[in-house]
C-alpha positions in Angstrom: -17.7 -4.3 10.6 -14.0 -3.6 10.3 -11.6 -5.3 12.7 -8.0 -4.4 13.3 -5.8 -6.8 15.3 -2.9 -4.9 17.0 -0.1 -7.1 18.2 2.4 -5.4 20.6 5.2 -6.9 22.5 5.7 -7.1 26.2 8.8 -4.9 26.6 11.8 -6.1 28.5 12.5 -3.1 30.7 11.3 -4.9 33.8 13.7 -7.8 33.3 11.0 -10.4 33.5 11.3 -14.0 32.3 8.3 -13.3 30.1 9.6 -10.7 27.5 9.1 -10.0 23.8 5.8 -11.9 24.0 3.1 -10.8 21.6 0.0 -9.3 23.1 -3.1 -8.7 21.0 -5.6 -5.8 21.2 -8.6 -5.8 18.9 -10.1 -2.6 17.5 -13.7 -2.9 16.2 -15.4 -0.3 14.1 -19.1 -0.7 14.6 -22.1 1.0 12.9 -23.2 4.3 14.4 -19.7 5.6 14.8 -19.1 3.3 17.8 -15.4 2.4 18.2 -14.4 -0.4 20.6 -11.2 -2.0 21.8 -10.9 -5.4 23.4 -7.8 -5.6 25.7 -5.3 -2.8 25.9 -1.9 -4.5 26.3 0.9 -4.0 28.9 1.2 -0.9 31.1 3.7 1.7 29.9 4.0 0.2 26.5 4.2 3.0 23.8 3.4 0.6 21.0 -0.4 0.6 21.4 -0.9 4.4 21.0 1.6 4.4 18.2 -0.3 1.7 16.3 -3.6 3.4 16.9 -2.1 6.6 15.5 -0.9 4.7 12.4 -4.5 3.5 11.9 -5.9 7.0 12.2 -7.3 6.7 15.7 -7.0 8.6 18.9 -7.8 7.0 22.3 -10.4 9.7 22.9 -12.3 8.4 19.8 -13.2 5.2 21.6 -16.5 4.8 23.4 -16.1 1.2 24.6 -13.3 -0.9 26.2 -13.9 -4.6 27.0 -11.4 -6.6 29.0 -11.3 -10.3 28.5 -9.6 -10.6 31.9 -7.7 -8.3 34.3 -4.1 -9.3 34.1 -1.7 -6.4 33.6 -0.7 -7.3 30.1 -4.4 -7.0 29.0 -5.5 -3.9 31.0 -2.3 -1.8 31.0 -3.6 0.7 28.4 -7.1 1.2 29.8 -6.4 4.6 31.2 -5.6 5.9 27.7 -9.3 5.7 26.9 -10.7 8.5 29.0 -14.0 8.8 27.3 -14.9 5.1 27.0 -17.1 2.9 29.1 -14.9 0.1 30.5 -16.5 -3.3 30.8 -15.0 -5.6 33.4 -16.1 -8.5 35.7 -16.7 -7.4 39.2 -15.8 -10.9 40.5 -12.5 -10.8 38.5 -11.6 -7.3 39.8 -12.2 -8.3 43.4 -10.2 -11.5 43.1 -7.3 -9.8 41.3 -7.2 -7.0 43.9 -6.9 -9.6 46.7 -4.4 -11.8 44.7 -2.3 -8.7 43.9 -2.2 -7.9 47.6 -1.2 -11.4 48.5 1.7 -11.3 46.1 2.8 -7.9 47.2 3.0 -9.0 50.8 4.5 -12.4 50.5 8.1 -13.2 50.9 7.6 -16.6 49.2 5.5 -16.3 46.0 6.0 -20.0 45.3 4.4 -21.0 48.6 1.7 -18.5 48.1 0.7 -19.8 44.7 0.8 -23.4 46.1 -1.5 -22.3 49.0 -4.0 -21.3 46.4 -4.0 -24.7 44.8 -1.7 -23.8 41.9 0.9 -26.3 40.8 4.3 -24.7 40.6 7.1 -27.1 39.5 10.8 -26.2 40.0 11.0 -24.7 36.6 8.3 -22.3 37.5 10.0 -20.6 40.5 11.3 -17.7 38.4 7.8 -17.2 37.0 6.3 -17.0 40.5 8.8 -14.3 41.4 7.9 -12.5 38.2 4.2 -12.5 39.2 5.2 -10.9 42.5 7.2 -8.2 40.6 4.3 -7.6 38.3 1.9 -7.2 41.3 4.3 -4.7 42.8 4.9 -2.6 39.7 1.6 -3.0 37.9 -1.2 -3.6 40.5 -4.4 -4.4 38.7 -6.7 -2.0 40.6 -4.5 0.9 39.5 -4.6 -0.1 35.9 -8.2 -0.9 35.2 -9.4 2.7 34.9 -11.3 5.5 36.6 -14.1 4.1 38.7 -16.6 6.4 37.1 -15.9 4.6 33.7 -16.3 1.1 35.0 -19.4 -1.0 34.2 -19.6 -4.5 35.6 -20.5 -7.4 33.4 -22.6 -8.9 36.2 -25.0 -5.9 35.9 -25.5 -6.7 32.2 -24.4 -3.4 30.7 -25.6 -2.5 27.2 -23.6 -3.9 24.3 -23.8 -3.2 20.6 -25.9 -5.9 18.9 -22.9 -7.2 17.0 -21.1 -8.1 20.3 -21.8 -10.9 22.7 -19.8 -12.3 25.6 -19.3 -15.9 26.8 -17.8 -17.1 30.1 -14.5 -19.0 29.7 -13.0 -19.2 33.2 -9.8 -21.0 33.9 -6.9 -18.8 33.0 -8.5 -16.3 35.4 -11.4 -16.6 37.7 -14.0 -15.0 35.3 -12.4 -14.7 31.9 -14.7 -13.8 29.0 -14.4 -14.3 25.3 -15.9 -11.7 23.0 -17.8 -12.9 19.9 -18.1 -10.5 17.0 -21.1 -11.1 14.7 -20.7 -9.7 11.2 -22.8 -9.9 8.1 -20.5 -12.5 6.6 -19.1 -14.4 9.5 -18.0 -14.4 13.1 -14.8 -13.8 15.1 -14.0 -14.8 18.6 -11.6 -12.7 20.7 -10.3 -15.3 23.1 -8.0 -13.4 25.5 -5.9 -15.9 27.3 -8.6 -18.5 27.3 -6.8 -19.5 24.1 -3.5 -17.6 24.2 -1.9 -19.0 21.0 -3.0 -20.9 17.9 -0.7 -23.9 18.7 1.2 -23.5 21.9 -1.7 -24.5 24.2 -1.5 -27.9 22.6 2.3 -28.2 23.0 3.3 -26.5 26.2 2.4 -28.3 29.5 -0.1 -26.4 31.7 1.6 -24.7 34.6 0.4 -23.0 37.7 -0.3 -19.5 36.2 -4.0 -20.4 35.7 -6.7 -19.9 38.3 -7.8 -23.4 37.5 -5.8 -25.7 35.2 -8.8 -28.0 34.8 -11.2 -25.2 33.9 -8.7 -23.8 31.5 -8.3 -27.1 29.7 -12.1 -27.5 29.4 -12.6 -24.1 27.9 -9.6 -24.0 25.6 -10.8 -27.2 24.0 -14.3 -25.6 23.8 -12.9 -22.5 22.0 -10.8 -24.7 19.7 -14.0 -26.1 18.2 -15.3 -22.6 17.3 -15.8 -22.3 13.5 -14.7 -18.8 12.5 -11.8 -16.4 13.0 -10.1 -16.6 16.4 -8.0 -13.8 17.9 -5.9 -15.3 20.7 -4.5 -13.3 23.6 -0.9 -13.7 22.5 -0.9 -14.4 18.8 -2.2 -13.1 15.4 -5.7 -13.8 14.2 -6.3 -17.1 12.4 -9.1 -19.0 10.7 -10.1 -22.0 12.7 -11.6 -23.5 9.6 -8.4 -23.6 7.5 -6.1 -23.4 10.5 -4.1 -20.6 8.7 -3.2 -17.2 10.0 -5.0 -14.3 8.2 -2.8 -12.6 5.6 -3.6 -9.1 7.1 -4.2 -7.8 10.6 -7.2 -5.8 9.3 -10.3 -7.7 8.1 -14.0 -7.2 7.7 -17.0 -9.3 8.8 
């Protein structure tokens, strides 16, 4: 099994407070000419198709897309993959559609987030307005993909035997981590259940999570995983040595 970690950057054209942030997508070459990608980056970002081209891939080559969660910086490229099955959580899609609508309609996103039980301190006001802007410009239901391509995880769609999913809610209502089982080891694609090798330990948890308590529980659970971890916003690293991998392409 060959794995390519593609790290793109959230572009700054939208003038968001979150900019130039790395976002990881993971390409997996599986036996039987099955080509999968886990998370597809930010909408409108040309870096992902450019990197796929450099690696010798075309989006139409892919037969499987798995989204760890449905925030716009992880599903933005889904519609590039027109021939792929797209695996998502139905619960997550329904929640994000309702959440997107709330943010689009509100005149006070800080109050809206607080009404949902999210802690927003004074330093997070700008972030709350950015979430509203993202909901207006990149509404999740329009990004996920053609309805005919969607398969819901609750219905237990078929998966290659080298791939399994685990529930890691907290950052979002139904986040999943993807475990890749190779002949010589395992890798875990964490999405934003563990967004960075180090920063989750150093940066105070703020109200961007569906549940801060659930996020903390699952991030500590993932941090005990023995193998390679691919975070949602960082490069792959070995959780045994604690070091980043020397290359973005590796085999299991």
